[in-house]
C-alpha positions in Angstrom: -108.4 71.8 -173.2 -107.2 70.2 -170.0 -110.7 69.4 -168.9 -111.4 67.7 -172.3 -108.3 65.6 -172.0 -109.3 64.3 -168.5 -112.8 63.6 -169.9 -111.3 61.5 -172.7 -109.2 59.5 -170.2 -112.2 58.9 -168.0 -114.3 57.6 -170.9 -111.5 55.3 -171.9 -111.1 53.9 -168.4 -114.9 53.4 -168.1 -115.0 51.6 -171.4 -112.2 49.3 -170.3 -113.8 48.5 -167.0 -117.2 48.0 -168.6 -115.7 45.6 -171.2 -114.0 43.5 -168.5 -117.2 43.4 -166.4 -119.3 42.2 -169.3 -116.9 39.4 -170.5 -118.3 35.9 -170.0 -116.8 32.5 -170.5 -117.4 31.1 -174.0 -119.6 27.9 -173.8 -119.8 27.4 -177.6 -118.8 23.8 -178.7 -119.3 21.3 -181.4 -121.2 18.0 -181.2 -119.6 15.5 -183.5 -121.2 12.3 -184.7 -118.8 9.4 -185.1 -121.3 6.7 -184.3 -121.9 5.3 -187.8 -125.6 6.2 -187.7 -127.6 9.5 -187.8 -128.4 11.6 -184.8 -132.0 12.8 -184.9 -132.0 14.9 -181.7 -129.5 16.8 -179.5 -130.4 18.1 -176.1 -128.2 20.4 -174.0 -129.1 21.7 -170.6 -127.2 23.1 -167.6 -126.3 20.3 -165.2 -128.3 22.1 -162.5 -131.6 21.7 -164.4 -133.8 18.7 -164.3 -135.3 18.9 -167.8 -133.6 18.6 -171.2 -135.4 21.5 -172.9 -135.8 21.7 -176.7 -134.1 19.7 -179.4 -131.2 21.7 -180.9 -131.4 20.0 -184.3 -135.0 20.8 -184.9 -135.9 19.5 -188.3 -132.3 18.6 -189.1 -130.5 15.3 -188.9 -126.8 15.0 -188.0 -125.3 12.3 -190.2 -122.3 10.2 -189.1 -119.1 12.0 -189.8 -120.6 15.5 -189.4 -120.7 17.9 -186.5 -123.1 20.6 -185.3 -122.4 23.9 -183.5 -124.0 24.4 -180.1 -124.0 28.0 -178.9 -125.6 28.3 -175.4 -126.5 31.6 -173.8 -123.4 33.3 -172.4 -124.6 33.8 -168.8 -121.5 32.3 -167.1 -122.8 28.7 -167.2 -120.2 26.2 -168.3 -121.2 22.8 -167.0 -123.8 21.1 -169.2 -125.5 17.7 -169.7 -125.7 16.6 -173.3 -127.9 13.9 -174.8 -128.0 12.5 -178.4 -130.9 10.4 -179.7 -130.0 8.3 -182.7 -132.2 7.3 -185.6 -132.7 3.8 -184.2 -134.2 5.2 -181.0 -131.1 4.6 -178.8 -129.5 7.4 -176.9 -126.2 8.4 -175.4 -125.4 11.1 -172.7 -122.5 13.1 -171.5 -122.9 14.4 -168.0 -121.3 17.5 -166.3 -119.2 18.5 -169.3 -117.4 21.8 -168.8 -117.9 23.1 -172.3 -115.9 26.3 -171.5 -112.8 24.0 -171.4 -113.4 21.8 -174.5 -114.2 22.6 -178.1 -115.8 19.3 -179.2 -118.0 16.6 -177.6 -118.1 13.3 -179.6 -120.9 10.7 -179.7 -119.9 7.2 -180.8 -122.9 5.0 -179.8 -120.8 1.8 -179.9 -118.2 3.5 -177.7 -120.6 4.7 -175.1 -120.1 1.7 -172.9 -116.3 2.0 -173.1 -116.3 5.8 -172.5 -118.0 6.2 -169.1 -118.6 2.7 -167.8 -116.7 0.7 -165.1 -113.7 0.4 -167.5 -113.9 4.0 -168.7 -111.4 4.9 -171.4 -109.7 8.2 -170.5 -107.5 8.3 -173.6 -107.8 11.4 -175.8 -106.2 13.3 -178.6 -104.5 16.6 -178.0 -105.1 18.9 -180.9 -102.8 21.9 -181.4 -104.5 24.8 -183.0 -102.5 27.5 -181.1 -100.5 28.8 -184.0 -97.3 27.8 -182.1 -95.3 24.6 -181.5 -96.0 22.7 -178.3 -92.7 21.6 -176.7 -94.0 20.0 -173.5 -97.2 18.2 -172.5 -98.2 17.3 -168.9 -101.3 15.3 -168.0 -102.1 14.4 -164.4 -105.2 13.4 -162.4 -106.9 16.5 -161.0 -106.4 15.1 -157.5 -102.6 15.0 -157.9 -100.3 17.8 -156.7 -97.6 17.5 -159.4 -97.6 17.3 -163.2 -95.3 14.3 -163.6 -93.2 13.7 -166.7 -93.4 15.5 -170.0 -95.4 13.2 -172.3 -93.9 14.4 -175.5 -90.4 13.5 -174.4 -87.9 14.4 -177.1 -90.8 15.2 -179.6 -92.7 18.4 -180.3 -96.2 19.0 -181.5 -96.4 21.5 -184.4 -99.4 23.7 -185.0 -102.2 21.7 -186.7 -101.0 18.3 -185.5 -102.5 15.9 -183.0 -101.0 13.7 -180.3 -102.7 10.7 -178.7 -102.5 10.6 -174.9 -102.9 7.1 -173.5 -104.0 6.9 -169.8 -104.4 4.2 -167.2 -107.7 2.3 -167.2 -108.2 2.6 -163.4 -111.5 4.5 -163.4 -109.8 7.9 -163.3 -111.5 10.3 -165.8 -110.8 13.9 -164.5 -107.4 15.3 -165.5 -105.5 18.5 -165.6 -103.6 19.3 -168.8 -100.7 21.7 -169.3 -98.8 22.6 -172.5 -95.7 24.6 -172.8 -95.1 26.5 -176.2 -91.9 27.2 -178.0 -91.8 30.7 -176.6 -91.9 29.3 -173.0 -95.4 30.4 -172.3 -97.8 27.8 -170.9 -101.6 27.1 -171.0 -103.7 24.8 -168.8 -107.1 23.2 -168.9 -108.3 22.0 -165.5 -110.6 19.2 -164.4 -111.3 17.8 -167.9 -113.4 14.6 -167.9 -111.5 12.9 -170.7 -113.8 9.9 -170.5 -116.5 12.1 -172.0 -114.6 13.6 -174.9 -112.3 12.5 -177.7 -110.3 15.7 -178.4 -108.8 18.3 -176.2 -108.0 21.4 -178.3 -105.5 24.1 -177.4 -106.0 27.0 -177.2 
């Protein structure tokens, strides 16, 4: 009986260790089309590769206002280049996007010059899907050593609501983001290129 008990414990420990060892970051994300015209092709490849690979849409077309789920292989890769080809033959790219830290990548076509050019727009929407109320929000350039002031001030952000974060147009795109929930726990997303996305979703 004693030997059987120790065996059960050993199996449980091995299962726990095995589970932790096999866990990989989740690179799944949505491509959303807010361009006003159809997207005919979507290409997603690791930023370390030199070719785009195959079209994720295949025979499908992504109409404006719709989104499409991208589920890359879970091999630990998080940083991808993403390219959308529109029905009129024009294209738009997002480079070095850490999709393990974002849930959605938007393509706007008309906004491609503004989001990523010399006067890149780093503004974004914080989307609260955590199930809790966000009491504090901190956003600072990834190069800074401090968080700065709480951007919510006297306000809070309930679950299911969004908050627009307006940032300086000084060429800075890569930010760290921290939220503090109503139970005093905190969550962070690091080195987010907000010039390449519209929404940052917690959790």
